[in-house]
C-alpha positions, -999 to 999 in steps of 0.1 A, spaced: 245 -170 -216 272 -195 -224 304 -186 -207 336 -203 -218 349 -203 -181 322 -229 -173 343 -256 -189 372 -245 -168 350 -249 -137 340 -284 -149 376 -293 -154 384 -281 -119 356 -302 -104 370 -333 -121 407 -328 -111 421 -355 -88 443 -329 -71 415 -303 -68 421 -275 -43 396 -248 -31 389 -224 -59 391 -187 -63 371 -173 -92 388 -140 -97 377 -111 -118 365 -75 -117 330 -66 -104 301 -71 -128 318 -97 -151 294 -125 -140 313 -144 -114 283 -150 -90 259 -160 -119 285 -184 -133 290 -202 -99 252 -205 -95 250 -219 -130 279 -243 -124 262 -256 -92 229 -260 -110 244 -281 -138 271 -301 -120 259 -306 -83 229 -319 -64 231 -291 -38 244 -256 -35 254 -239 -2 256 -202 -9 269 -176 15 274 -139 8 300 -125 30 292 -88 25 276 -73 56 270 -109 70 278 -108 107 270 -145 112 295 -154 85 321 -130 100 318 -146 134 320 -181 119 354 -175 103 369 -152 129 370 -177 157 395 -202 145 402 -225 115 386 -257 128 371 -270 95 345 -293 111 332 -263 132 331 -241 100 312 -268 81 287 -271 109 282 -233 108 278 -233 70 252 -260 72 233 -239 98 236 -206 79 226 -221 45 201 -248 57 219 -272 33 232 -306 43 267 -301 29 282 -334 18 314 -342 -1 314 -343 -39 277 -335 -45 275 -300 -28 292 -269 -41 300 -244 -12 300 -209 -26 314 -180 -6 306 -147 -24 321 -112 -19 348 -130 1 370 -98 3 347 -86 31 358 -115 53 396 -120 46 396 -148 73 373 -168 50 400 -167 23 427 -178 48 404 -207 58 407 -222 23 442 -234 33 427 -256 60 399 -269 37 427 -281 14 447 -297 42 420 -312 63 389 -316 41 399 -318 5 369 -339 -3 346 -309 0 341 -287 -31 344 -250 -22 346 -220 -45 349 -183 -36 342 -153 -56 350 -117 -51 375 -90 -57 408 -96 -40 410 -59 -34 419 -50 1 432 -84 11 468 -70 13 456 -43 37 449 -70 63 484 -76 75 473 -103 100 457 -124 73 477 -150 54 469 -156 17 467 -193 10 496 -195 -15 499 -230 -30 466 -242 -14 442 -229 -40 433 -231 -77 425 -198 -95 403 -192 -125 404 -157 -140 371 -144 -154 367 -116 -179 339 -98 -197 324 -118 -226 348 -120 -255 337 -118 -291 328 -155 -294 307 -154 -262 290 -123 -276 281 -141 -308 267 -170 -288 246 -146 -267 232 -132 -299 222 -166 -312 250 -167 -337 263 -202 -327 269 -213 -363 289 -182 -370 309 -189 -339 315 -225 -349 327 -213 -383 352 -190 -368 365 -219 -346 371 -241 -377 396 -215 -391 382 -223 -425 391 -189 -439 380 -197 -475 345 -199 -461 349 -172 -434 361 -147 -461 327 -151 -479 310 -138 -448 335 -110 -442 309 -82 -442 286 -100 -418 314 -107 -393 326 -71 -396 292 -58 -388 289 -81 -358 323 -68 -346 310 -32 -348 282 -42 -325 307 -57 -300 328 -26 -301 297 -6 -289 281 -31 -265 313 -47 -251 313 -77 -229 298 -67 -196 270 -93 -191 243 -69 -181 249 -47 -212 250 -78 -235 218 -92 -221 200 -59 -226 212 -56 -261 203 -92 -270 168 -88 -255 159 -53 -268 185 -39 -291 181 -6 -273 214 12 -277 207 40 -253 197 15 -226 229 -4 -232 248 29 -227 229 37 -195 239 3 -181 276 9 -190 275 43 -173 259 28 -142 287 2 -141 313 30 -144 296 49 -116 297 17 -95 334 14 -100 339 50 -90 320 43 -57 343 13 -52 373 36 -53 361 56 -23 349 25 -4 377 0 -9 409 19 -19 432 35 7 418 70 13 450 88 3 451 70 -30 415 77 -42 421 110 -60 451 94 -78 432 63 -87 405 84 -103 431 104 -122 447 73 -137 413 57 -144 399 87 -162 431 92 -182 433 58 -198 413 65 -230 431 97 -238 465 81 -232 455 51 -254 441 73 -282 473 92 -288 499 82 -314 525 70 -288 504 49 -265 531 46 -238 516 58 -205 529 92 -196 527 104 -160 531 140 -170 497 139 -187 481 134 -153 498 163 -136 526 186 -145 558 172 -131 542 139 -120 566 110 -115 562 73 -113 563 71 -75 533 95 -74 510 71 -92 525 36 -89 502 25 -61 471 39 -78 480 19 -110 488 -12 -89 454 -10 -71 435 -7 -104 455 -36 -119 449 -58 -89 412 -51 -91 410 -63 -126 397 -30 -139 428 -23 -160 454 -43 -179 490 -33 -178 512 -43 -208 549 -36 -201 575 -28 -227 599 -55 -238 633 -39 -247 644 -67 -271 623 -90 -293 641 -121 -281 633 -151 -260 627 -154 -231 607 -122 -232 605 -116 -194 642 -112 -192 639 -80 -213 609 -65 -195 612 -28 -189 593 -20 -157 594 17 -163 575 18 -196 540 3 -202 506 8 -218 473 7 -198 441 -7 -212 406 -10 -196 388 -42 -189 361 -37 -215 358 -20 -248 321 -11 -243 330 7 -210 358 25 -228 333 37 -255 309 49 -227 338 68 -210 345 88 -242 308 91 -251 312 74 -285 279 78 -303 261 47 -316 262 60 -352 299 66 -348 306 30 -338 279 11 -358 277 30 -390 309 50 -396 332 33 -421 364 42 -403 355 32 -367 382 7 -367 409 34 -371 390 59 -350 409 72 -319 442 63 -336 436 26 -333 432 27 -296 398 9 -296 412 -18 -319 442 -25 -297 419 -26 -267 398 -52 -284 427 -74 -295 442 -73 -260 408 -83 -245 406 -113 -268 441 -124 -258 434 -120 -221 402 -140 -224 422 -168 -239 446 -169 -210 476 -156 -230 504 -144 -207 527 -126 -205 519 -100 -231 543 -72 -240 548 -45 -265 581 -35 -280 597 -4 -295 632 7 -300 645 39 -284 646 56 -318 610 44 -325 621 28 -358 607 -6 -347 573 -7 -330 553 -39 -323 518 -34 -308 521 -67 -289 546 -95 -286 539 -129 -270 556 -162 -264 539 -194 -275 558 -226 -265 593 -220 -277 585 -194 -303 581 -156 -302 551 -141 -319 553 -104 -330 518 -90 -334 508 -59 -353 473 -44 -350 461 -23 -379 428 -5 -375 424 4 -412 429 -10 -447 464 4 -451 485 -23 -437 520 -13 -449 543 -20 -420 579 -10 -424 587 -20 -388 574 -55 -391 588 -60 -426 623 -50 -414 620 -73 -384 610 -103 -405 637 -96 -430 663 -96 -403 647 -127 -386 633 -149 -413 627 -177 -388 600 -156 -371 563 -158 -380 543 -127 -373 506 -120 -370 488 -89 -383 453 -83 -371 434 -59 -394 400 -54 -409 412 -71 -441 402 -107 -449 426 -136 -441 457 -137 -462 490 -156 -459 521 -137 -470 552 -157 -464 561 -155 -427 533 -129 -421 497 -140 -416 469 -113 -419 440 -124 -397 408 -104 -397 400 -87 -363 368 -108 -358 390 -140 -359 414 -129 -331 
């Protein structure tokens, strides 16, 4: 598969001020595969060490942070003659040996000529109070499930993907039905690499769903293995509640839906754990649609999304026919699936921060609001053909200098300071 993060890795390799790299992301999004592919394409040699249940590696990093000694040990463990510039050192599942993460600081300071990349969930690192995170001594690349463009490339639709990239909407609009059907497929399959590969190779929808359910089961096992024991039941409650919370009219996360009388401090740690793991995305409320947006962040109100739309469909047992054939799938579940998709696309493009906005009287509601350069972009997500938006119209009337985006299933259309962009072109 072609992954867009590969170019980020190549850019990292070529940086003059390159630091040791952390490839960050949830389990099963393809981090290990991508690092192997990167090594194969860009280096002469690869020195790969998996840290999970590796006693030799644990002993190697737990003695001290003498980089020469560590390099000698890595050469012995991997049977690779590690040399600067032409060897990629990969430490996988690094969360199992937190000292290996701390060692990156010393690679930066004492041996910057060596190329070292680590992968793994950063879960649990904060639990090791005696381990220092190498702040300022590392580069970080965030990796996500395949986005819609990567899905198209995996399906062999490179030309369709190139056409979307041109933003030639006069031509794109001619293929509106084709792109809409492809988007339906993505809604069902999602972007987890194993599910995409199975779909591309076989088209077997039930096998895709089985893979999604296995991934969900694996995450559930992670809760009990890696999370603080007292938080596990709450983590499961938050995780299982996300679809139902997102599929209601008011998508603000409500603690009371988890347990009668529940308060923020009952579930804050559980939400933080899931967010740190990359399994959920937290979108806070912005109290005022004005720049700079972070100044108006409301920490008490937020929406939660999952990392992958295909996994969300598996969680709610969305039938293939419902997703692939039903005309109103894009408005199904009160638009929650469509918001999930739009957020995933934005995350995969590195857009941050992302907020939503509403007023206390709910007269003005913006699904998302982002900052690009020196301008604020209000974003409305419409899951159906009816795109009348009194909130957005009122905002633009009061602030004619703003330019808003509306993502909907309708073709591209420019309407003054509002641009309607089809969902497949997010």
